[in-house]
N, C-alpha and C positions, 0 to 999 in steps of 0.2 A: 562357385563362389571361392574367393581365396581365402587362406586363412588370416590374413590381415584384415579383412573385412569382418570375418567372424569375430574377430579380436576386438574391433572397432566398434561393433554393433552391442559389446558387452558394456560400454562406458557411455552410450548416447542412445537416445530415442529418436534421434533425427533419422531423416530417409537416406539412409546410406546403403548401399548394396541391397537394392529391393528386388532386383531382378527385371527380366525383360521376356516379353513373348513376342518374338519377332521384333518390330519396330515400336511396339507399346508396353505400358507398363502391365504386370501380370495383374488379373481381374481383381485379386484378394488385395492389392496393393492400392489399386483404384478405391476400392470400398472403404478400406480403411483411410484413406484421405479425404474422402468424402464425408465420413463420419467425424473426423477430427474437424473439418471444417464446419460442420454444423454445430458440434460442440463450443467452437470459438464463436459462431454468431449467436447461440444461444446465450453465452456469458455476457455477450455485451447487451443482449435485449432483455436479459431476465428481470423481473421486477424486484427491486431493493425493497426490503422489509425493515426499516428501522425501529418498528414496533417490538417484532420479535427479537431483533439483534440485541436492543437494550435489555429484555428480559433475560437473555441469555448471559448479559455482562453483568447483571444485578449481583450475582453472587460474589463478585469482585470487591463489593463493598465501596464503590466509588460512585459520586453524583455524575448523573449524565443528563445532558442538555441535546436537544435535537436542533439543529441551526443549518436549514438547508440553504443553497445558493441561489441566486436569481435565475437559475434554469428552472421553470416551472414543470416539466415533465421531460420524460426520456428523450422523446425526438427533438426537442429545444434544445437539449444538454449537449447532444451528439452534433447538430447543426451550428450551435453559437457556443464555442469554448470559452468565449470573453464571458458570458453570463455564469460560466462555472466557477470563476475566479472572486466572483463579488459575491457577498453575503446579500440575502432577501433582506428588506427594510425591517421587517417583524424580527428577524433572527439577530441583526444587529442591535436592535433595541433590548432584545432579551438578555444579549451577550453583554450589553452595557452596564447593565444592572448588576453583573456578577464580577466587573472588575476589581482586581485585588493586586497583591504583591506574589505573583506567581513565578516559580523556576522554569515552569514548562507547561505547554498544553496540549494534549494528545488529541487528535483527531481520527476517527474511524469513517471513511467514505467509500462509496461503492465504484467510483472512478470509471473505467471502461469495462470492469468485470465485478458486477455485484457478486457472482458467485464466489470470487476470490474474497470479498469483504466477510461472507458468511462464513466461509471455510477457514480461512487462516486468521481472521481478525481476533476472535475470541481466545483460540489457543497462543496466540502471540503476545495479546496483552495480559493473560495469564500467566505467562512467562516472564515479561518485561516489568510489569509494576513492582513485583518483589525485589526487583534490582535497583530501584528508585526511591528506596525507604528515605533517605534524606533529602529528598526533591519537593520543595512545595508545588504541589500540582493543581490545576484548574479543575473543575470540571471536565468530565470526558465529553467530547463533543461526537455527537455522530451526524455527519453532513451529507445529507443526499445530494446527488449531481454536482459532486464538487470536482474542481481540476486542483492541480497540486499548490498553485498561487493561492488559493482560498486561505492557507495556513497563514500567510501574512496579514491579512485583514483579521481574521479570528484571533491570532497572537495578540495584533496591536490593540484591537478592542478590549481584549482581556486584560491587557497589561503584562502580558507573559514575557518572559527573556529569552526563551526559545519555543519553538514551536515543532512538533512531530506530525506528519500527516501519513495515514497508513491508508492505502486506496488500491483498487484492482488496476492491474497494469492492462495494456493492450494483449489481448489474448492471441497466442502462437498455437500453429497447428501442433497439437500434443501439450499446450500448457494453458487451457482455459482458465485456470484458477490460480494464477500468480499474482501475489501482493507486493506491493513495492512499498519503501517507507522512505520519507524524504523528511530530512532535518533541517531546520535554519536558526541560526542565532540572530537574536534582534529581527524579530518577524516585523514588517511593516511595507505597506504598499510601496510598490516601485523596486523592491528586491528581484534581482535577475536569478536564473538557476544557477549561475557562478556561485552563489551564496549558500546553495544548497550541498547536502550529501546525501547519498542516496544508496539503499541498500535493496536489492532487487530479487526477483524470483524466489522469492518466500513462499513455498509448498513442501509437502513431503518429499516429492521428486527431486525438489532443487535445493535450496537452501532451508532445512527443517525450521519451524517456527521457534524451537528453543534455542536454537544455533543462531537465528537471527536476533532474538532477543538480546543474548550476550553482545552480539557485535553492533546493534544498535545502541547497547547500554554504553559501551566501550565509546561510540563516538559522541555520545551526549556528553558523557563525564570529560572527555578530551577537549571538547568544545567549550564547556562551562570554563574548564581550566584555563584555555588559552584566549578566550572571549572573542572567537570568531568560528565560523563554518565555512564551507564551499571548497574551492580548489587549492586553498591554502590549507585546508586540513586533511593532512594524509592519513590513511588506513594502515597503522603500523601495529595493529593488534596483535597480541599472540594467539597461537593455536587456540580455537575454540570448540568446544563439545559440540558434535555433529547431531545430537538428537538427546531427547530425554530430559 
């Protein structure tokens, strides 16, 4: 293996310079691949436990509401993305009773990796909420079986001027616990992804939760100042802390 490959492997966990045994992968590399593939599949199918997650978030001192989508279980969620974009009737009625004058609603969801929601959600929220001291926040929403666009209906029902959804990203080989953050100004049904800003790869080996909190906070404050989000909102934030 060349020195260049050794240098590259210091900066990435991607499968580069894995070596060969004849025309095949080395046996250890094949086993590593199968292990990473199994972890990615497990992250997609792992049960989401909103009750234990709510208990873990309780010390943050913020009201919490459970608001599932119309996808009734994991299998339906994976087969019917459209149902993950709409609130269940019961959840919609519950949120309507909490409608108010809010700057922001924050939603934590399983998405395509409940592992990510459980591992990265609490530390990210713990770092983010203190950066939003001057914001009027709705109750924190835990949304099982949610797709990104569910933030539009949740924000609209609550009367929030902005919505932020944190949910598990599609697992990659070597990154089964990556969380994504999507923010939108003026949430309402019919918004397209062009209206959203995304901060992705939130995990200790990628963008650590503390650093992600600062980047998300910057985007939220800039979106509120300008009155829009999405492709017109450019991330020109200064250098941010990488951890701690």
